[in-house]
N, C-alpha and C positions, 0 to 999 in steps of 0.2 A: 634346332636346325642349324643355327650358326655354329654351335658347339661341334656338330658333326663335321662341318666344313673346315673348321679351324680349331683343332683340339688344343692349341696353345693358348687360346683366349679363355680366361677364367669364366666360370659359370655365371657370375654376375656381371657380364660384359656390358650390360646396358641398364641403367636405372631410369631411362626415359620410358614413359608409358602415356598413352592417351586413352581417354574414355571414349565410348562410342559416339557421344555427342561432340567431343573434340575432333574425332576423326571425320565426322560429317562436316563440321565447320571448316576443317583443313581442306577437304575436297572442294568445298564451295568457294571459299574466300581466297586461299593462297594463290591459285592460278591467276587471279585478277588483281591482287593487291601486293605491291612491292614491299610495303611495310610488314605485312603478314608473312611474306617469304623470308624477310630478314629475321623476324621473330622465330620462325620455324627453324631456320639455320642455327640461330643462337641456341635454341633449345636442344638441338641435335649435335652440337659441336663436340660434346664429350665423347660420344660414340664415334664420330668421325676421327677424332684425334687418337682414340684407342686403337681403332682399326688401322689408321695410318702408321702409328708407331709399330704395331705388330708387322704389318706388311712391309714396311721399309726395312726392318731388320731381317725379314725372310727373303726379300727379293732384291734389295739394293736400289730400288726406285727411290728417288729423292722424296723426302717427307713432304715438302711443299707441293709437289705435283700430286701426291696422294690426297692431301687435304683438299686441293682444288677439285679433284675428281669426286671426292666424297661430298663436298658442298653441292656440286652440280647434280649428283645423284639424289640428294635430299630434295632439291627443288623439282627435279623430274618426277620423283616419286609422288610428290603432292599432286602433280598434274595428272599422273597416270594411275593412281590408286583406285581400285575398284572394290568397293565394300562388299560386293556380292561374293567375292572369293572368301574362303574360310581361312583368312590370314589377318592378323592384326596389322595396323599401320606400322607399328614399331618393328615387327618381324619383316614386313615388306621393305621398309627403308634400310634395315640392316642388310638384307639380301642384296638390294640394289647398290648400296655403298660398296660392299665387297665385290660385286660384279664389276662395278666401275673401276675400282682400284686394281683388280686382277687383270683388267684389259690393258693396263699400262705394262709395258715390259722394259726391262733394263736393256739399253742399246748394247749391241755387241762391240767389244773393243778390239 
């Protein structure tokens, strides 16, 4: 799905994956525990940085703003993820990161 949205991102865009047990734990613990949120962000930083690099080169939005948007998206994703949907947590956070980054626009000069 991400490949279709952004054909410039290589096929192995994300080496982060979570087991169903880890997904369940993320949904239960991360919204309540700041340390767990930090660990989740640390785990997902590689994909945030990859997307930020790609989007910064395509859009001209500053890299640091894109990283901040990506980190916020990871935390929001953990709070909003619904396991009943036919989507893995990894795909869900990837989609939310890109949505968050694409909502930023380069200011007109």
